[in-house]
C-alpha positions as CSV (number, residue, x, y, z in Angstrom):
1,X,147.2,-89.1,-87.8
2,X,146.2,-86.5,-90.3
3,X,148.6,-84.0,-91.8
4,X,152.0,-84.2,-93.5
5,X,154.2,-87.1,-92.6
6,X,157.4,-86.1,-90.9
7,X,160.4,-88.1,-91.9
8,X,162.2,-90.0,-89.2
9,X,166.0,-90.0,-89.3
10,X,168.2,-91.9,-87.0
11,X,172.0,-91.3,-87.1
12,X,174.0,-94.4,-86.2
13,X,177.6,-94.3,-85.2
14,X,180.1,-95.7,-87.7
15,X,181.0,-99.4,-87.2
16,X,184.5,-100.0,-86.0
17,X,186.6,-103.1,-85.5
18,X,186.8,-103.8,-81.7
19,X,190.1,-103.3,-80.2
20,X,192.0,-105.9,-78.2
21,X,191.6,-103.7,-75.1
22,X,187.8,-103.6,-75.3
23,X,187.7,-107.4,-76.0
24,X,189.9,-108.1,-73.0
25,X,187.7,-105.9,-70.8
26,X,184.5,-107.5,-72.0
27,X,186.0,-111.0,-71.5
28,X,187.1,-110.2,-68.0
29,X,183.7,-108.7,-67.0
30,X,181.8,-111.7,-68.3
31,X,184.2,-114.2,-66.9
32,X,184.2,-112.5,-63.5
33,X,180.4,-112.4,-63.6
34,X,180.2,-116.1,-64.2
35,X,182.7,-116.9,-61.4
36,X,181.0,-114.6,-59.0
37,X,177.5,-116.1,-59.7
38,X,178.3,-119.8,-60.2
39,X,181.9,-120.4,-59.2
40,X,181.5,-120.9,-55.5
41,X,178.6,-123.4,-55.9
42,X,180.4,-125.3,-58.7
43,X,183.5,-125.5,-56.6
44,X,181.6,-126.8,-53.7
45,X,179.8,-129.5,-55.7
46,X,183.0,-130.5,-57.4
47,X,184.6,-131.0,-54.1
48,X,181.7,-133.1,-53.0
49,X,181.9,-135.3,-56.1
50,X,185.7,-135.7,-55.6
51,X,185.1,-136.8,-52.0
52,X,182.3,-139.2,-53.0
53,X,184.7,-140.8,-55.5
54,X,187.5,-141.0,-53.0
55,X,185.9,-142.1,-49.7
56,X,185.4,-144.3,-47.8
57,X,188.6,-146.2,-48.7
58,X,188.7,-150.0,-48.6
59,X,190.4,-151.8,-45.8
60,X,194.2,-152.2,-46.2
61,X,194.0,-156.0,-46.3
62,X,191.7,-155.9,-49.3
63,X,194.3,-154.1,-51.3
64,X,197.1,-156.6,-50.5
65,X,198.4,-158.9,-53.2
66,X,196.6,-157.0,-56.0
67,X,198.1,-154.9,-58.8
68,X,197.6,-151.1,-58.9
69,X,194.8,-151.3,-61.5
70,X,192.8,-153.7,-59.4
71,X,193.4,-151.6,-56.3
72,X,192.1,-148.5,-58.1
73,X,189.0,-150.3,-59.1
74,X,188.4,-151.6,-55.5
75,X,188.7,-148.1,-54.2
76,X,186.0,-146.9,-56.6
77,X,183.7,-149.8,-55.7
78,X,184.0,-149.0,-52.0
79,X,183.5,-145.3,-52.5
80,X,180.2,-143.5,-52.1
81,X,179.7,-143.1,-55.8
82,X,180.5,-146.8,-56.4
83,X,177.9,-147.8,-53.8
84,X,175.4,-145.4,-55.2
85,X,176.0,-146.8,-58.7
86,X,175.3,-150.3,-57.5
87,X,172.2,-149.1,-55.7
88,X,170.7,-147.5,-58.9
89,X,171.8,-150.3,-61.1
90,X,168.3,-152.0,-61.1
91,X,166.8,-148.8,-62.4
92,X,169.5,-148.6,-65.1
93,X,169.3,-152.2,-66.3
94,X,166.2,-151.6,-68.5
95,X,168.4,-149.1,-70.4
96,X,171.1,-151.6,-70.9
97,X,173.4,-149.8,-68.3
98,X,175.3,-151.4,-65.4
99,X,176.6,-149.9,-62.2
100,X,179.9,-148.8,-64.0
101,X,178.0,-146.7,-66.4
102,X,175.9,-145.4,-63.5
103,X,179.0,-144.2,-61.7
104,X,180.2,-142.5,-64.9
105,X,176.9,-140.8,-65.3
106,X,177.1,-139.5,-61.7
107,X,180.6,-138.1,-62.3
108,X,179.5,-136.6,-65.5
109,X,177.1,-134.2,-63.6
110,X,180.2,-132.0,-63.0
111,X,180.9,-132.0,-66.8
112,X,179.8,-134.4,-69.4
113,X,183.4,-134.7,-70.7
114,X,184.1,-136.5,-67.5
115,X,182.1,-139.5,-68.6
116,X,184.9,-141.1,-70.6
117,X,187.6,-140.4,-68.0
118,X,185.3,-141.9,-65.3
119,X,184.9,-145.1,-67.3
120,X,188.7,-145.2,-67.6
121,X,188.9,-145.1,-63.8
122,X,186.2,-147.8,-63.5
123,X,188.1,-150.1,-65.9
124,X,191.4,-149.2,-64.4
125,X,193.2,-148.0,-67.5
126,X,195.9,-145.4,-67.8
127,X,196.6,-142.5,-70.1
128,X,199.0,-144.1,-72.6
129,X,198.0,-144.8,-76.2
130,X,198.1,-148.5,-75.4
131,X,195.7,-148.0,-72.5
132,X,193.2,-146.2,-74.6
133,X,193.1,-149.1,-77.0
134,X,192.6,-151.4,-73.9
135,X,189.7,-149.3,-72.8
136,X,188.1,-149.6,-76.2
137,X,188.6,-153.3,-76.2
138,X,187.1,-153.6,-72.7
139,X,184.1,-151.6,-73.7
140,X,183.5,-153.7,-76.8
141,X,183.6,-156.9,-74.7
142,X,181.2,-155.6,-72.0
143,X,178.7,-153.6,-74.1
144,X,176.9,-154.0,-77.3
145,X,176.7,-151.3,-80.0
146,X,173.0,-150.8,-79.0
147,X,174.1,-150.0,-75.4
148,X,176.8,-147.6,-76.7
149,X,174.2,-145.8,-78.8
150,X,171.8,-145.6,-75.8
151,X,174.6,-144.2,-73.6
152,X,175.2,-141.4,-76.2
153,X,171.5,-140.8,-76.5
154,X,171.0,-140.5,-72.7
155,X,173.9,-138.2,-72.3
156,X,172.7,-136.0,-75.2
157,X,169.2,-135.5,-73.7
158,X,169.8,-135.7,-70.0
159,X,170.4,-132.9,-67.6
160,X,173.2,-130.5,-68.5
161,X,176.2,-130.0,-66.3
162,X,176.2,-128.4,-62.9
163,X,177.3,-125.0,-64.2
164,X,174.1,-124.8,-66.4
165,X,171.9,-125.7,-63.5
166,X,173.5,-123.1,-61.3
167,X,173.2,-120.4,-63.9
168,X,169.5,-121.3,-64.4
169,X,169.1,-120.8,-60.7
170,X,170.9,-117.4,-60.8
171,X,169.0,-116.1,-63.8
172,X,165.5,-117.2,-62.6
173,X,166.1,-116.4,-59.0
174,X,164.6,-119.7,-57.9
175,X,165.6,-123.3,-57.6
176,X,162.2,-124.4,-59.0
177,X,163.2,-124.0,-62.6
178,X,166.6,-125.3,-62.0
179,X,165.3,-128.5,-60.4
180,X,162.6,-128.8,-63.0
181,X,165.3,-128.6,-65.7
182,X,167.3,-131.3,-63.9
183,X,164.4,-133.7,-63.2
184,X,162.5,-133.1,-66.4
185,X,165.5,-133.6,-68.8
186,X,166.6,-136.7,-66.8
187,X,163.1,-138.2,-66.9
188,X,162.8,-137.4,-70.7
189,X,166.2,-139.0,-71.4
190,X,165.3,-142.1,-69.3
191,X,162.0,-142.6,-71.2
192,X,163.4,-142.1,-74.7
193,X,166.4,-144.3,-74.0
194,X,164.2,-147.0,-72.4
195,X,162.0,-147.1,-75.5
196,X,165.0,-147.1,-77.9
197,X,166.8,-149.9,-76.0
198,X,163.8,-152.1,-75.5
199,X,162.8,-151.8,-79.2
200,X,166.3,-152.2,-80.3
201,X,166.7,-155.4,-78.3
202,X,164.0,-157.0,-80.4
203,X,166.1,-156.6,-83.5
204,X,169.7,-156.6,-82.4
């Protein structure tokens, strides 16, 4: 290290505003990479979730003499997701959740934005402005503010959507980290929500 210090010079190219063409090419490349890596798996899982919410259908006689909203709710109750929701309800009760919230959580694995629309299906409400108020009123009747807070807390901490799990698998090259992410975050969300709900029940 003895001797005269030689100066180090690096010439950088001038910064330029990106063109629309380069932006479009970059967006296309990244979008195609995502679709190629995760699109097929996401599509398959989305189809499975749709089928689980649609089948099996209730018997024709059970839908007779009921309005369309009640018929829609009966279809959900008899579906695979509805039955799974009722099966896991005992595990969700300590969190203040019922089977209806359970089915919404299952549907939200595709995308967490689906949670509210899934509750709309469970409570058989439409898309009109009046129906949205009806959904709010139904939720206020069936759930306490503490339960609503715990639902938001659980959704915030729990496992991300399917797309994130699939990308984790693609980037790590193994399902181990993807499943660890799914199970670990779900368990963490369950424990924290359980503590918050049980402590909150003592005061509210």
